[in-house]
C-alpha positions in Angstrom: 130.5 139.9 78.7 130.7 141.5 75.3 134.5 141.1 75.1 134.3 137.4 75.8 131.3 136.8 73.5 132.9 138.7 70.6 136.4 137.4 70.9 135.8 133.8 71.9 135.0 132.8 68.3 138.0 134.5 66.7 140.5 131.9 65.5 144.1 132.7 66.5 146.4 133.3 63.5 149.1 135.4 62.2 149.1 138.0 59.5 152.7 138.5 58.5 152.4 141.9 56.9 152.3 145.6 57.8 151.2 148.8 55.9 153.8 151.5 55.5 156.6 150.3 57.7 158.7 147.1 57.3 162.2 146.0 58.1 164.6 145.8 55.2 165.8 142.2 54.5 169.4 143.1 54.9 168.8 144.8 58.2 166.8 141.9 59.5 169.6 139.5 58.6 172.0 141.4 60.9 169.7 141.5 63.9 170.0 139.2 66.9 167.7 136.5 68.1 166.9 137.4 71.7 163.1 137.0 72.1 160.8 139.4 73.8 159.7 136.6 76.1 163.3 136.5 77.4 163.3 140.2 78.0 160.0 140.2 79.8 160.9 137.4 82.1 164.5 138.7 82.8 163.5 140.5 86.0 162.4 137.3 87.8 158.9 137.0 86.5 156.9 138.1 89.5 154.3 140.7 90.5 155.6 143.7 92.4 154.5 147.2 93.4 155.8 149.0 90.4 152.8 149.8 88.2 155.0 151.1 85.3 156.8 147.9 84.3 155.3 144.9 82.5 154.5 142.1 85.0 150.8 141.7 84.1 151.4 141.4 80.3 154.2 138.9 81.1 151.9 136.8 83.2 149.2 137.0 80.6 151.6 135.6 78.0 152.6 132.8 80.3 149.0 132.0 81.2 148.0 131.8 77.6 150.9 129.5 76.7 150.2 127.3 79.7 146.6 126.8 78.6 147.2 126.8 74.8 150.8 125.7 74.1 150.4 126.1 70.3 148.9 129.6 70.5 150.4 132.2 68.1 151.4 134.1 71.2 154.3 131.6 71.2 155.9 133.8 68.5 157.1 136.0 71.4 159.4 133.1 72.5 161.0 132.6 69.1 163.6 135.4 68.6 164.3 134.3 65.1 160.8 135.6 64.0 160.7 139.4 63.3 157.9 141.2 65.1 157.0 144.4 66.9 155.0 144.4 70.1 153.3 147.3 71.9 153.3 146.3 75.5 150.9 147.9 78.1 152.4 148.6 81.5 150.7 147.3 84.6 148.8 150.5 85.2 147.2 150.1 81.8 145.7 146.8 82.8 144.5 148.2 86.1 142.5 150.8 84.1 141.2 148.1 81.7 140.0 145.9 84.6 138.4 148.9 86.2 136.4 149.4 83.0 135.4 145.8 82.8 134.5 145.2 86.5 133.8 148.7 87.7 136.1 148.2 90.6 139.7 149.5 91.2 142.1 146.8 92.4 145.2 147.8 94.3 147.6 144.9 93.5 149.0 143.6 90.2 148.1 140.0 91.2 144.5 140.9 91.8 144.2 142.9 88.6 145.5 139.9 86.6 143.2 137.4 88.3 140.2 139.6 87.8 141.1 140.1 84.2 141.2 136.4 83.5 138.1 135.8 85.5 136.2 138.5 83.7 137.0 137.6 80.1 138.7 134.2 80.0 142.0 133.0 78.6 140.8 133.0 75.0 139.9 136.7 75.2 143.3 137.4 76.9 145.0 135.6 74.0 143.1 137.8 71.4 144.0 141.0 73.2 147.7 140.0 73.3 147.7 139.2 69.6 146.2 142.6 68.9 149.4 144.1 70.4 151.7 142.2 68.1 152.7 143.3 64.5 154.4 140.3 63.0 156.8 140.3 60.1 158.5 143.6 60.8 161.1 145.1 63.2 159.7 148.6 63.6 162.0 151.0 65.5 160.7 154.3 66.8 162.5 156.3 64.1 160.5 154.4 61.5 157.2 154.7 63.4 157.7 158.5 63.6 157.8 158.6 59.8 154.7 156.5 59.4 151.8 158.8 60.4 148.5 157.3 59.2 149.9 153.9 58.5 147.7 150.9 59.3 149.5 148.0 60.9 148.1 144.5 60.5 148.2 142.7 63.8 148.5 139.0 64.7 144.8 139.1 65.5 143.1 138.1 62.2 141.5 141.1 60.4 142.3 143.6 63.1 144.6 146.5 62.6 145.9 149.6 64.5 146.6 153.0 63.0 149.7 155.1 63.7 148.9 158.7 64.6 152.1 160.7 65.0 151.4 163.8 67.2 154.9 165.1 67.4 158.1 163.8 65.8 160.2 166.1 67.9 158.7 164.9 71.2 158.4 161.4 69.9 154.7 161.3 70.7 152.8 158.5 68.9 149.1 157.5 69.5 147.9 154.1 68.4 144.3 154.2 67.3 142.5 150.9 68.1 139.0 149.5 67.2 137.2 151.0 70.3 135.9 154.4 69.2 134.7 155.4 72.7 137.7 155.0 74.9 141.1 156.8 74.9 143.7 155.5 72.5 147.0 154.4 73.9 150.0 156.7 73.8 153.4 155.1 73.1 155.6 155.9 76.0 158.5 158.0 74.7 160.6 156.8 77.6 160.0 153.1 76.7 160.9 152.9 73.0 162.9 150.3 71.1 163.0 147.7 73.9 165.3 144.8 72.8 166.8 147.0 70.1 169.4 145.1 68.0 167.2 142.0 67.8 164.5 140.9 65.3 161.8 141.3 68.0 161.4 144.8 69.5 158.8 146.4 71.7 157.5 149.8 72.7 155.7 150.5 76.0 152.2 151.9 75.9 150.2 153.5 78.6 146.8 151.9 77.9 145.6 148.5 76.6 144.8 148.4 72.9 141.1 147.3 72.5 140.2 145.1 69.5 136.5 146.0 69.8 134.1 148.5 71.2 133.8 147.8 75.0 
């Protein structure tokens, strides 16, 4: 498939920079070291029937690290490294797999297995890296002031663009590299996950796509 062919040759790496929003050094020094991996696995690390939590992205991270222990995805397990992640909920992956396979699957476990079967672990790794902005702890209050900023992601050469629709409603759209599909909305009810630590996350309602699917 196009996703596998295009991403398979992309070497994993980290770009430790952002455009327009960064954490101040003094602030970063005061933040805690709880990792996002610890947060994601805190609920027992299992599939369930709640499509609005983050089981599939958690299993994707674990699958990549099991297959590739030295993957840059490992940064999510090191709470001393500042980063911001945009994490798609389970429904977002269900939509992605529907686009890839043209079938709608009714369980999280099936969605995850079909995703890996369709694109392979290397492509899953690249998609995960595209959701990570290394080098900065970006809180929602900062993102809402960063309309138009381009964020360099942990996928080499791939950025996302911040499009603030409403500061008052805390509505932020992230523009990815797929011009034909809907861009993810940052969930205003899932902001600043793991706040107070160097690694923070914001929930999003679709999967960021690093290429035109």
